C-alpha positions in Angstrom: -9.4 16.1 -22.7 -10.9 12.6 -24.1 -8.4 9.4 -24.3 -9.7 10.2 -28.2 -7.9 12.9 -28.2 -5.1 11.1 -27.2 -3.8 9.7 -30.1 -4.0 6.4 -28.5 -4.4 3.1 -30.6 -8.1 2.3 -31.4 -8.0 -1.3 -29.2 -6.1 0.7 -26.7 -9.4 3.0 -27.1 -12.0 0.4 -26.8 -10.3 -1.7 -24.2 -11.2 1.8 -21.8 -14.1 2.7 -23.1 -15.3 -0.9 -21.9 -13.5 -0.6 -18.3 -16.3 2.8 -18.4 -12.8 5.2 -18.7 -14.0 8.1 -21.3 -12.3 11.7 -20.1 -8.2 10.8 -18.0 -8.4 11.8 -14.3 -5.3 15.0 -13.6 -2.9 12.4 -13.2 -3.5 10.7 -16.2 -4.1 14.2 -18.5 -0.6 15.9 -17.4 1.9 12.2 -16.8 0.1 10.4 -20.7 1.0 12.5 -22.8 4.9 13.6 -21.7 5.3 9.5 -21.0 4.0 9.3 -25.4 6.7 11.2 -26.1 9.2 9.2 -24.8 10.4 11.1 -21.5 11.3 9.9 -18.0 8.8 10.5 -15.1 8.4 11.7 -11.4 4.2 11.1 -10.4 3.0 12.3 -7.3 -1.2 12.1 -6.9 -3.7 10.7 -4.3 -3.8 7.7 -3.5 -7.2 6.8 -5.4 -6.5 9.2 -8.2 -5.4 6.8 -11.6 -2.1 6.4 -10.9 -1.8 2.6 -13.2 -3.5 4.2 -15.9 -1.2 6.9 -15.6 1.4 5.0 -16.8 0.2 1.8 -18.0 -2.0 3.1 -21.0 1.6 4.9 -22.6 3.6 1.6 -22.6 1.0 0.2 -24.0 1.1 2.1 -26.6 4.5 1.9 -27.0 5.0 -1.6 -26.9 2.1 -2.3 -29.6 4.2 0.5 -31.9 7.2 -1.7 -31.2 4.9 -4.8 -33.0 5.3 -8.4 -32.1 8.4 -9.8 -31.8 8.4 -13.5 -33.4 9.6 -14.6 -29.6 8.1 -12.9 -26.8 10.2 -10.9 -24.6 9.8 -9.7 -21.3 9.7 -5.3 -22.7 7.7 -3.7 -19.8 8.3 -4.6 -15.9 6.5 -2.5 -12.8 7.9 -3.4 -9.5 5.6 -3.0 -6.6 6.1 -3.6 -2.7 3.4 -5.5 -2.1 1.5 -8.9 -3.4 -2.2 -7.5 -3.2 -0.1 -4.1 -5.3 1.3 -6.7 -7.7 -2.2 -8.5 -8.6 -3.3 -5.2 -8.7 -1.4 -3.9 -11.6 -1.1 -6.5 -13.5 -5.4 -7.1 -13.8 -5.1 -3.5 -14.8 -3.0 -3.8 -17.8 -4.6 -6.7 -18.9 -7.6 -4.7 -19.0 -6.5 -2.0 -21.1 -4.3 -3.9 -23.3 -7.6 -7.1 -24.0 -7.6 -7.0 -27.7 -4.2 -6.3 -29.0 -2.4 -9.9 -28.3 -0.2 -8.0 -25.7 0.3 -11.2 -22.3 0.8 -9.6 -18.9 1.7 -11.9 -15.6 2.8 -11.0 -12.0 5.5 -12.7 -9.9 5.8 -12.7 -6.3 6.5 -14.7 -3.5 4.3 -16.6 -0.7 3.6 -19.3 -3.7 4.9 -22.1 -5.4 7.1 -19.9 -8.5 7.0 -23.3 -10.9 3.2 -22.3 -12.3 5.1 -18.3 -12.4 8.0 -20.3 -14.0 5.5 -21.8 -16.7 3.9 -18.4 -17.5 7.2 -16.8 -18.1 8.0 -19.6 -20.3 5.2 -18.8 -22.3 6.6 -15.7 -23.5 5.3 -12.0 -21.7 5.5 -8.3 -23.0 4.8 -6.9 -19.5 5.8 -8.2 -16.8 4.2 -7.0 -12.5 6.5 -8.4 -9.9 7.8 -8.0 -6.4 11.6 -7.7 -5.8 12.6 -11.0 -3.8 10.8 -13.1 -5.9 11.8 -11.4 -9.4 15.0 -11.2 -8.7 15.3 -14.7 -7.4 13.8 -16.3 -11.3 16.3 -13.6 -12.7 18.9 -15.5 -10.4 17.9 -18.8 -11.0 17.7 -17.7 -15.3 14.0 -18.1 -15.6 14.0 -13.9 -16.7 15.9 -12.3 -19.2 15.7 -8.7 -19.0 18.0 -7.8 -21.6 15.4 -6.7 -23.6 13.4 -4.5 -21.4 12.5 -1.1 -23.1 10.4 0.5 -19.8 11.3 -0.1 -16.1 8.2 1.2 -13.3 9.0 2.0 -10.0 5.2 2.0 -8.2 4.3 3.1 -4.9 8.5 4.4 -4.3 8.5 5.6 -1.1 7.5 1.8 0.5 10.3 0.5 -1.0 11.8 2.1 0.7 10.1 2.0 3.7 10.1 -1.5 3.3 13.6 -2.2 3.0 13.8 -2.9 -1.0 16.3 -0.4 -2.1 19.2 -3.1 -2.2 17.1 -5.3 -4.3 16.5 -2.2 -6.4 20.2 -1.1 -6.9 20.3 -4.7 -7.9 17.8 -4.4 -10.6 19.1 -1.5 -12.1 22.5 -2.8 -12.1 21.2 -5.9 -14.3 18.4 -4.0 -16.4 19.6 -2.1 -19.7 20.6 1.8 -18.9 18.4 2.8 -22.2 15.1 2.6 -21.1 12.3 5.3 -19.7 11.9 5.2 -16.4 9.0 6.2 -14.3 8.3 6.8 -10.7 5.2 6.4 -8.8 3.8 7.0 -5.2 1.3 8.4 -3.3 4.4 11.2 -1.6 7.5 12.0 -2.6 9.9 12.3 0.3 13.2 13.4 0.1 14.8 10.0 0.9 13.0 8.9 -3.1 13.5 12.5 -4.2 17.7 11.7 -4.3 16.8 8.3 -5.2 15.3 9.2 -8.3 17.7 11.9 -9.7 20.3 9.0 -9.9 17.6 6.4 -11.8 16.2 9.0 -14.1 17.8 11.1 -17.3 18.8 14.3 -16.6 16.0 15.7 -18.8 12.8 13.4 -16.7 9.2 15.3 -16.2 7.5 15.4 -13.2 3.7 15.7 -12.4 2.3 16.5 -8.9 -1.7 16.5 -8.4 -3.1 18.3 -5.6 -0.6 17.8 -3.1 -1.4 21.1 -1.5 -4.6 18.6 -0.6 -3.1 15.1 0.7 -6.2 13.9 2.2 -9.3 13.0 -0.2 -12.2 15.5 -0.4 -14.9 13.2 -0.4 -14.0 11.2 3.2 -15.4 12.6 6.2 -13.1 12.2 9.0 -13.8 11.7 12.9 -12.0 10.9 16.1 -12.7 9.4 19.0 -11.1 10.0 21.7 -11.2 6.1 23.6 -9.1 4.7 26.6 -6.8 2.2 25.3 -8.6 0.3 27.6 -11.8 0.7 25.3 -10.3 0.4 22.1 -12.1 -2.7 21.5 -15.5 -2.3 22.7 -15.6 0.9 21.2 -15.0 -0.9 17.7 -18.1 -3.4 18.2 -20.5 -0.4 18.5 -18.6 1.6 15.5 -18.9 -1.6 13.7 -22.8 -2.4 14.5 -23.8 0.5 13.6 -21.8 0.6 10.4 -24.2 -0.6 7.1 -21.7 -1.5 4.2 -17.8 -3.2 4.2 -15.8 -1.6 7.0 -11.4 -2.1 6.9 -9.9 -1.3 10.1 -6.2 -0.9 9.7 -3.9 -1.9 12.7 0.1 -1.1 13.3 1.1 -4.6 14.2 0.3 -8.2 13.0 -0.3 -9.0 16.2 -2.8 -6.4 16.9 -4.8 -6.9 14.0 -5.0 -10.6 14.9 -6.2 -10.1 17.7 -8.6 -7.4 16.6 -10.0 -10.1 15.1 -10.8 -12.8 17.7 -12.3 -9.7 19.4 -15.0 -9.1 16.9 -15.5 -12.7 15.9 -16.7 -13.6 19.2 -18.7 -11.1 19.5 -20.6 -12.9 16.4 -19.0 -10.3 14.1 -17.4 -11.9 10.4 -13.8 -10.7 10.0 -10.3 -12.0 8.7 -7.0 -10.7 9.1 -4.6 -9.5 6.2 -1.0 -9.0 7.1 2.7 -9.9 5.6 2.7 -13.8 7.8 -0.6 -14.1 6.4 -0.5 -16.9 3.4 -0.9 -15.4 0.0 -4.0 -18.0 -0.3 -5.4 -16.6 2.8 -4.9 -12.6 1.9 -6.7 -13.5 -1.1 -9.6 -15.4 0.0 -10.0 -12.8 2.5 -10.2 -10.4 0.0 -12.0 -12.4 -2.4 -14.8 -12.2 0.3 -14.8 -8.7 1.5 -15.3 -7.2 -2.4 -18.0 -10.3 -2.6 -19.9 -8.7 0.7 -19.2 -12.2 2.6 -16.9 -10.4 4.5 -18.0 -7.1 6.5 -14.4 -6.5 8.5 -11.2 -7.0 7.2 -8.7 -6.2 9.1 -4.7 -4.7 7.3 -1.7 -3.6 8.3 -0.6 -0.8 5.8 2.3 -2.8 3.9 -0.4 -5.4 3.0 -3.3 -2.7 2.9 -1.1 -1.4 -0.4 -3.2 -2.4 -3.9 -6.6 -3.3 -2.1 -8.6 -1.5 -4.6 -12.2 -2.4 -3.7 -14.8 0.1 -5.2 -17.5 1.1 -3.2 -16.1 0.6 0.0 -17.9 2.5 2.9 -15.6 3.2 6.5 -12.1 3.1 7.1 -11.5 2.9 10.8 -8.0 3.5 12.3 -7.5 1.4 15.0 -4.8 2.6 15.9 -3.0 5.3 14.8 0.0 5.7 12.3 3.2 7.1 14.0 3.5 8.3 10.0 1.3 11.2 9.2 1.4 10.2 5.5 0.1 7.1 6.3 -2.8 7.9 7.5 -3.5 9.7 4.3 -2.9 5.9 2.8 -4.9 4.5 4.9 -8.3 7.2 4.5 -7.3 6.9 0.6 -8.6 3.1 0.9 -12.3 4.5 0.5 -13.3 8.4 -1.4 -12.3 6.6 -4.5 -13.4 7.9 -7.9 -16.7 9.3 -7.6 -17.5 7.0 -4.4 -17.9 8.8 -1.0 -16.9 7.3 2.4 -15.9 7.6 5.8 -12.9 8.1 8.0 -12.9 7.3 11.8 -10.4 7.1 14.3 -10.0 5.9 17.4 -6.7 8.0 19.6 -5.7 6.8 23.5 -3.8 8.9 25.3 -0.5 7.9 23.8 -1.6 8.9 20.7 -2.1 12.7 20.9 1.3 13.6 19.6 0.6 10.9 16.1 -2.6 12.7 15.4 -1.2 16.1 16.3 1.3 15.3 13.3 -1.9 14.4 11.2 -3.3 17.7 11.3 -0.5 19.5 10.6 0.4 17.6 7.4 -4.1 17.8 5.9 -3.8 21.2 7.0 -7.1 20.7 9.0 -8.6 19.8 12.2 -10.6 15.7 12.2 -13.9 16.6 14.2 -14.0 15.2 17.9 -16.7 13.4 18.5 -17.7 14.0 22.5 -20.7 12.4 22.6 -20.3 8.4 23.0 -20.5 6.0 25.5 -16.6 5.5 26.0 -16.2 9.5 26.7 -15.5 8.7 30.5 -12.7 6.8 30.7 -11.0 8.1 27.7 -10.9 11.6 29.5 -10.0 10.0 32.8 -6.8 8.6 30.7 -6.3 11.7 29.4 -5.7 14.1 32.3 -2.8 11.3 33.7 0.3 13.8 31.9 2.1 10.3 32.1 -0.4 8.6 29.7 -0.1 11.8 27.0 3.7 10.7 26.3 3.7 8.5 23.2 5.9 4.9 22.8 9.1 5.2 20.7 8.6 2.1 18.3 9.7 -0.9 19.6 9.8 0.3 23.3 8.0 -2.5 25.5 7.2 -2.5 29.3 10.0 -3.4 31.1 9.1 -7.5 32.5 10.0 -9.0 35.8 13.4 -9.7 35.4 14.9 -7.0 32.9 14.4 -4.1 34.6 10.8 -4.3 36.8 10.2 -6.2 39.9 11.0 -9.9 40.3 8.4 -12.0 39.9 10.4 -14.8 42.9 13.1 -15.3 45.7 15.5 -17.0 43.2 15.1 -14.0 40.4 16.3 -11.7 43.7 19.5 -13.3 44.1 22.5 -11.0 43.2 24.0 -12.1 40.3 27.1 -15.0 40.1 28.6 -13.1 37.2 28.5 -14.5 33.2 29.9 -17.1 32.4 32.6 -16.9 29.7 30.9 -17.4 26.1 32.8 -20.2 24.2 34.5 -19.2 20.5 34.3 -20.9 17.7 
């Protein structure tokens, strides 16, 4: 199958050709005909397989078929969990609709709303948004969704993980009941399946691509057993030996900032992106990383959603994710399209359970690299049974005076009882 055989508008075909698109990917080949026929769709495919084009191309075709109204209305809405993904989807929509006259806009939080309001006032056809800013501007009267004909929930699993379910339910009460609805995600857990049953029309179609092989096939994978205290030094060794761009994953915002400080002290130019960073700082870091002036980008899983960097050579799991599916998302940042890539994971003793879950999910054992400078420290840490117990989420070591040893005589005094709380 080729794009020419799908019956698309000639302007779309020219835009796709200018982007170097000739043959649809499997998710596009199966999804586009279904969506062109007007069906609702639940789509699952590996990261980097072309999901954005799979839903954007048929929507553009439908918008063109509907003609250009005298007054532009928002007819297509794509909701994404992160700013980066929203920017990426909007950028692709503009590319695929180049020369058609359709207008695309993107709105998200973390930046001033006035420029976004100005865009909306000019009239747009295709809107990409994050849930919070979307509902905020809608409540202020700047967004009218009453003419919506197409609704897309992108990365639906992350929506639930990030606590957006209440925003999504509010949105569903606002948008028209008569619409084409699409759910796309790299994974499709049971909660999403239940939600999709409530939102998609009963006769919706479903497309699943290569779910039996959730790991990108062109990505080589390795794991190093490393003592927790040796991880910074091991990361430095790896980064210095890697030629090309390196995306490093941490589990927390604080942890990502700490990694950047460690790398900077050793002369490795790095930057972090996470929820506490301003949008300008995040975009600046991404821009420098894409251009090659920044060697290492350190990110949390949520901030990394939407990072689409062609030719990204390496992904390093500085900390293994506690959710196995997240590993798939991480390594999917490399090995995109026809490129190859490499994933390297640092596994401390208390992360052994996470590693087992990942290998179970991908139905393969990740090759272990035993010959490295910190192997001895890892062997010592792993030999202690206490270090093999993964911490529960949010669990912290006891602080002095709070379950641990008191750090002063004053803290060791017996309690005199609690004062009654004031009630207002």
